[in-house]
C-alpha positions as CSV (number, residue, x, y, z in Angstrom):
1,M,-0.2,0.2,-0.3
2,K,2.6,2.3,0.8
3,T,4.5,1.7,-2.3
4,N,1.3,2.4,-4.2
5,K,1.1,5.8,-2.5
6,F,4.6,6.6,-3.1
7,F,4.4,5.6,-6.8
8,I,1.3,7.7,-7.3
9,T,2.7,10.5,-5.5
10,C,6.0,10.5,-7.8
11,L,4.0,10.0,-10.7
12,F,1.7,13.2,-9.5
13,I,5.0,15.4,-9.0
14,L,6.5,14.2,-12.5
15,I,3.2,15.1,-14.2
16,I,3.7,18.9,-12.9
17,I,7.2,18.7,-13.6
18,T,6.6,17.8,-17.0
19,G,3.7,20.5,-17.4
20,C,5.9,23.3,-16.2
21,R,8.6,22.5,-18.9
22,E,6.3,22.1,-21.6
23,N,5.1,25.4,-20.8
24,E,8.9,26.6,-20.8
25,R,9.3,25.4,-24.0
26,E,5.9,27.1,-25.4
27,K,7.3,30.8,-23.9
28,S,11.0,30.0,-25.2
29,S,9.6,29.4,-28.7
30,I,8.9,32.6,-29.1
31,M,11.8,34.0,-30.5
32,F,10.6,37.7,-30.2
33,S,7.7,40.0,-30.2
34,L,6.8,43.0,-32.2
35,K,4.1,45.8,-32.5
36,D,3.1,46.5,-35.9
37,D,1.3,49.8,-36.9
38,L,-1.7,49.1,-35.9
39,N,-0.3,48.8,-32.3
40,V,-1.4,45.0,-32.5
41,T,1.7,42.8,-30.8
42,V,2.6,40.0,-33.3
43,N,4.8,37.0,-31.9
44,F,7.5,35.5,-34.1
45,E,8.4,31.7,-33.1
46,K,10.9,31.5,-36.3
47,H,11.9,33.9,-39.0
48,P,9.4,33.8,-41.9
49,S,9.8,31.4,-44.7
50,K,6.9,32.0,-47.0
51,I,6.1,35.8,-47.1
52,I,2.9,37.4,-49.1
53,C,3.3,41.3,-49.6
54,L,0.2,43.1,-50.2
55,A,1.8,46.4,-51.3
56,P,4.4,47.6,-53.7
57,S,6.5,49.5,-51.1
58,L,6.8,46.4,-48.9
59,T,7.6,43.8,-51.8
60,E,10.6,46.5,-52.6
61,M,11.6,46.6,-48.9
62,I,11.7,43.0,-48.8
63,Y,14.2,42.7,-52.3
64,K,16.3,45.8,-50.5
65,I,16.9,44.1,-47.5
66,K,17.8,40.9,-49.7
67,Y,14.9,38.5,-48.0
68,D,13.1,38.1,-51.6
69,E,13.9,34.3,-51.7
70,Y,11.4,33.8,-49.4
71,L,8.5,36.3,-50.8
72,I,6.2,33.8,-52.7
73,G,3.1,36.3,-53.4
74,N,2.4,39.9,-54.4
75,T,0.2,42.0,-56.1
76,L,-0.3,42.9,-59.7
77,Y,0.9,46.6,-58.5
78,C,4.5,44.8,-57.8
79,N,6.4,46.0,-60.4
80,Y,10.0,46.7,-59.2
81,P,12.7,45.6,-59.0
82,E,11.7,44.1,-62.4
83,D,11.9,40.5,-60.3
84,A,9.1,41.3,-58.7
85,Q,6.8,40.6,-61.7
86,N,7.5,37.2,-61.5
87,K,6.1,36.3,-58.1
88,S,2.6,35.0,-57.9
89,K,0.1,37.4,-57.9
90,V,-2.6,37.5,-55.3
91,G,-4.8,40.7,-56.1
92,D,-4.3,44.4,-56.8
93,M,-4.4,45.7,-53.6
94,L,-7.9,46.9,-53.1
95,T,-9.0,43.2,-54.7
96,I,-7.6,40.0,-52.6
97,D,-7.5,36.5,-54.2
98,F,-8.0,34.7,-50.9
99,E,-8.3,31.6,-52.5
100,K,-4.8,32.1,-54.1
101,I,-3.3,33.2,-50.7
102,I,-4.6,29.7,-49.0
103,S,-3.3,27.6,-51.8
104,L,0.4,29.1,-51.3
105,K,0.5,28.8,-47.3
106,P,2.3,31.9,-46.2
107,D,3.7,32.0,-43.0
108,L,3.3,35.7,-43.1
109,I,1.4,38.4,-44.6
110,L,2.7,42.5,-44.9
111,I,-0.3,44.7,-45.4
112,S,-0.4,48.3,-45.8
113,V,-3.5,50.9,-44.2
114,E,-2.6,53.1,-47.1
115,G,-3.2,50.7,-50.0
116,N,-5.1,47.9,-48.5
117,N,-8.6,47.9,-47.2
118,K,-10.0,47.1,-43.6
119,S,-12.1,44.2,-44.8
120,A,-9.2,42.3,-46.7
121,Y,-6.9,42.7,-43.3
122,E,-10.1,41.5,-41.0
123,K,-10.7,38.6,-43.6
124,L,-6.9,37.5,-43.2
125,I,-7.3,37.4,-39.7
126,E,-10.6,35.5,-39.7
127,L,-8.7,32.7,-42.0
128,G,-6.1,32.4,-39.5
129,F,-2.9,34.3,-41.3
130,K,-0.6,36.0,-39.7
131,T,-0.3,39.6,-40.8
132,F,2.1,42.2,-39.8
133,V,0.7,46.1,-40.7
134,S,2.6,48.9,-41.8
135,N,1.6,52.4,-41.9
136,P,4.4,54.7,-42.9
137,R,3.0,58.3,-42.6
138,N,6.2,60.2,-43.1
139,Y,10.3,59.5,-43.6
140,E,10.3,58.4,-39.9
141,G,7.7,55.7,-40.9
142,I,9.6,54.3,-43.5
143,K,12.7,54.0,-41.3
144,K,10.6,52.1,-38.6
145,T,8.7,49.7,-41.5
146,Y,12.4,49.1,-42.5
147,L,13.9,48.2,-39.2
148,D,10.5,46.4,-38.1
149,L,10.9,43.9,-41.3
150,G,15.0,43.7,-40.4
151,K,14.0,42.3,-37.3
152,I,11.4,40.0,-38.7
153,T,13.9,38.7,-41.2
154,G,16.9,38.6,-39.2
155,R,18.6,41.2,-40.9
156,E,18.9,43.7,-38.2
157,K,22.4,45.0,-38.5
158,E,21.7,45.2,-42.4
159,S,18.9,47.3,-42.2
160,E,20.6,49.6,-39.2
161,A,23.1,50.1,-41.6
162,Q,20.7,51.0,-44.4
163,V,19.1,53.5,-42.4
164,N,21.9,54.9,-41.1
165,E,23.2,55.6,-44.6
166,W,19.9,57.2,-45.4
167,Q,20.1,59.4,-42.8
168,N,23.6,60.7,-43.5
169,I,22.0,61.5,-47.2
170,V,18.8,63.4,-46.0
171,N,20.7,65.5,-43.0
172,D,23.3,66.4,-45.7
173,I,20.6,67.4,-48.1
174,V,18.7,69.4,-45.3
175,S,22.1,71.3,-44.3
176,K,22.6,72.6,-47.8
177,S,18.7,73.3,-47.9
178,D,18.8,75.5,-44.9
179,S,20.8,78.2,-46.0
180,L,18.7,78.5,-49.7
181,K,15.9,80.6,-50.1
182,S,12.4,78.9,-49.7
183,K,9.6,79.0,-52.4
184,T,6.5,77.4,-52.7
185,V,5.8,74.1,-54.1
186,M,2.5,72.3,-55.4
187,F,3.1,68.7,-55.6
188,L,0.2,67.2,-58.3
189,I,-1.5,64.0,-57.4
190,S,-3.6,63.9,-60.3
191,I,-4.7,66.9,-62.6
192,N,-8.7,65.8,-62.9
193,P,-9.4,66.4,-60.1
194,L,-6.6,68.7,-59.0
195,M,-5.6,66.4,-56.2
196,L,-2.8,67.7,-54.0
197,A,-0.1,66.1,-51.5
198,G,-0.7,67.7,-48.3
199,K,1.6,68.7,-45.3
200,H,0.5,65.1,-43.1
201,T,2.4,63.0,-45.9
202,F,5.8,61.7,-46.4
203,I,5.5,63.4,-50.0
204,N,5.7,66.6,-48.6
205,E,9.0,65.7,-47.1
206,Y,10.6,66.0,-50.1
207,I,9.3,69.8,-50.5
208,S,10.0,70.4,-46.5
209,F,13.6,68.6,-46.6
210,C,14.7,70.4,-49.5
211,G,14.0,73.6,-47.8
212,F,10.6,74.8,-49.5
213,K,7.1,75.4,-48.4
214,N,3.9,73.2,-49.4
215,I,1.1,75.6,-50.7
216,T,-1.2,73.1,-48.8
217,D,0.7,73.8,-45.7
218,D,-2.4,75.4,-43.5
219,L,-4.4,72.6,-44.5
220,E,-5.2,69.4,-42.4
221,M,-6.3,66.9,-45.2
222,N,-3.8,64.4,-46.5
223,Y,-4.7,64.7,-50.2
224,P,-6.8,68.0,-50.4
225,V,-8.5,68.8,-53.9
226,F,-8.2,72.4,-55.1
227,S,-10.2,74.2,-57.7
228,R,-8.2,75.8,-60.6
229,E,-9.0,79.5,-58.9
230,E,-7.0,78.5,-55.8
231,V,-4.2,77.4,-57.6
232,L,-4.2,80.6,-59.2
233,K,-4.5,82.0,-55.6
234,R,-2.0,80.5,-53.8
235,N,0.7,80.6,-57.0
236,P,3.1,78.0,-56.5
237,D,6.7,78.5,-57.3
238,Y,7.3,75.2,-58.7
239,I,4.6,72.4,-59.8
240,V,5.8,69.0,-59.4
241,F,3.9,66.4,-61.1
242,A,4.2,62.4,-60.6
243,N,3.7,61.5,-64.0
244,S,3.2,57.8,-64.8
245,G,3.9,58.4,-68.5
246,A,0.6,59.8,-69.4
247,M,0.9,63.3,-69.4
248,A,3.9,65.7,-70.7
249,I,5.2,68.6,-68.6
250,E,3.8,70.5,-72.2
251,Q,0.4,69.2,-71.1
252,I,0.5,70.2,-67.6
253,A,1.5,73.9,-68.7
254,N,-1.4,74.2,-71.0
255,S,-4.2,72.1,-68.8
256,Y,-5.6,75.4,-67.8
257,P,-5.3,78.4,-69.9
258,E,-5.3,80.7,-66.6
259,W,-2.2,79.0,-65.6
260,K,0.4,80.9,-67.9
261,N,0.5,83.5,-65.0
262,I,1.6,81.0,-62.5
263,N,5.3,81.6,-61.6
264,A,6.0,77.9,-62.3
265,V,4.4,78.2,-65.6
266,K,6.1,81.4,-66.2
267,N,9.4,80.6,-65.3
268,N,9.5,77.0,-66.6
269,N,9.4,75.1,-63.2
270,I,7.3,72.3,-63.9
271,I,9.0,68.9,-62.8
272,S,7.8,65.5,-64.0
273,V,8.8,62.6,-61.9
274,D,8.8,59.0,-61.4
275,A,5.3,58.0,-60.2
276,D,6.3,54.9,-58.6
277,M,9.4,56.0,-57.3
278,Y,8.0,58.9,-55.5
279,L,4.7,57.7,-54.4
280,R,5.7,54.5,-52.9
281,P,6.8,54.9,-48.9
282,G,9.7,52.5,-49.2
283,P,13.1,52.4,-50.0
284,R,13.3,54.4,-52.7
285,F,12.0,57.5,-50.5
286,V,15.5,58.8,-50.2
287,P,16.7,58.2,-54.2
288,A,13.7,60.3,-54.7
289,L,14.8,63.0,-52.0
290,Q,18.0,63.2,-54.0
291,D,16.4,63.4,-57.5
292,F,13.8,66.3,-56.4
293,F,16.6,68.2,-55.0
294,K,18.8,67.6,-58.0
295,K,15.6,68.6,-60.3
296,T,14.9,71.9,-58.2
297,R,18.3,73.1,-57.5
298,Y,20.5,72.0,-60.6
299,P,18.0,71.6,-63.3
300,F,20.3,71.4,-65.9
301,L,21.9,68.0,-64.5
302,S,18.2,66.3,-65.1
303,E,18.4,67.3,-68.5
């Protein structure tokens, strides 16, 4: 009898110890946790090996961080670098092919607030996919996303080195711009309607870092729509248009007859820029900034 009681006691203790060890294993299996831009804590047991990106900017970051061999899917708009076009397409950002995503069995989906919609995000959560949300509203936000991806992919040192390099370039441009006379800029997102980049966008930092003033800096909207008369009234010194190849500089100048009286048109300060390069909050922000600085300060070098 005593032997049985002793055996039962030992077995009970063994079960408790085993349970504690299992709990410890579960805790230690989590390598790290990271808060995304929705302030949601995401746990990572390992570095992901099957990633899907639902925004071009995120695809570009994965390539820049040299983790593209683990990128198994992206959107129809993910066209840079060229190899990104060869990845499986799971939609066009707003319309997601959930069946395709299920078939690819990703262990991480990177999603953007700016380009993707809430219902798509909620559906992915409902399907049980691990998601990490990016929402860079400015240059600091772009750096944060890049450093987050460095952590997620195990490329921390590389991402930190890249961010330091970017910062040196930004600091140099800002310091050179401080001593230059400030002028006003209108950054056109679209010509019809007249949609402009507002002061709360990362696009505005091309303007501010180069020492200029955005003509929308008194407005709170991210992308305000102006009337032709309002543009005439604010009289920008530069007009910048994110051109996807559909509209030449001459067409911008001649879009509205009264614009011939705007300083930018009179002084031939209409600048066409690469839409994909400038409008994506990704790793090409700094090259775009360098391009903007060169085109506004040294236009003869851009010809």
